[in-house]
C-alpha positions in Angstrom: 21.8 24.4 -15.6 24.9 23.8 -17.2 28.5 24.2 -16.1 28.7 26.0 -12.4 30.8 28.6 -12.1 31.7 30.9 -9.0 30.5 34.1 -11.1 29.9 35.0 -14.8 32.5 34.5 -17.1 32.9 34.5 -20.8 32.9 30.8 -20.8 29.6 30.2 -18.8 27.6 32.9 -20.9 28.9 31.5 -24.3 28.3 27.8 -23.5 25.1 28.5 -20.8 25.8 27.6 -17.4 25.0 28.9 -13.8 27.1 31.3 -12.0 26.8 30.9 -8.3 26.8 34.7 -7.3 23.7 35.3 -9.7 22.1 31.9 -8.2 22.7 33.3 -4.6 21.1 36.7 -5.4 18.0 34.8 -6.9 18.1 32.8 -3.7 17.8 35.4 -1.5 15.3 36.9 -3.1 13.0 33.9 -3.0 13.8 33.6 0.8 12.6 37.2 1.4 9.2 36.9 -0.9 6.4 35.8 1.5 4.5 35.1 -1.6 6.7 31.8 -2.5 5.9 29.0 -0.3 8.6 26.5 -2.0 11.5 26.1 -4.3 12.2 23.5 -7.1 15.9 23.2 -7.9 15.5 22.1 -11.4 19.3 20.8 -12.2 20.9 19.9 -15.3 24.4 20.2 -15.1 27.3 18.2 -15.1 29.1 20.0 -12.5 31.8 22.7 -12.5 34.2 24.8 -10.2 34.1 24.0 -6.4 34.6 27.5 -5.5 31.7 28.9 -3.8 29.9 25.7 -3.7 30.1 24.9 0.0 29.0 28.3 0.8 26.4 28.0 -1.5 25.0 24.8 -0.2 25.0 26.4 3.0 22.7 29.0 2.1 20.4 26.3 0.4 20.1 24.6 3.9 19.3 28.0 5.6 16.7 28.7 3.2 15.1 25.0 3.4 14.7 25.6 7.2 12.2 28.7 6.0 10.5 27.1 3.1 10.6 23.4 1.6 13.1 23.0 -1.1 13.3 20.0 -3.3 15.8 19.2 -6.2 14.9 17.2 -9.7 18.0 15.6 -11.8 16.6 17.0 -15.0 18.6 14.9 -16.7 22.0 15.3 -14.8 23.3 16.3 -11.4 26.9 15.7 -11.2 29.8 16.7 -9.2 28.9 20.2 -7.7 25.6 20.1 -8.9 24.7 17.0 -7.2 26.4 18.6 -4.0 23.9 21.7 -4.3 20.8 19.4 -5.0 21.8 16.9 -2.2 
């Protein structure tokens, strides 16, 4: 949700957004939790900074080999958000 940044910042905490370091930590927990059978990425973002996006996309693909992952554009998935959702 919101603007994508590589790590938490004043900007993202004030205006809302997703820090990829936080997202990756949650994705790791999901990947290692056997009680979770699949993942839905609820995306509503205009995109943001490209830093850490290729690495995050690779991690999403890796988890996708272990569990099904779907992405839903709710309502915007642009730029870096589209890259991650795709």
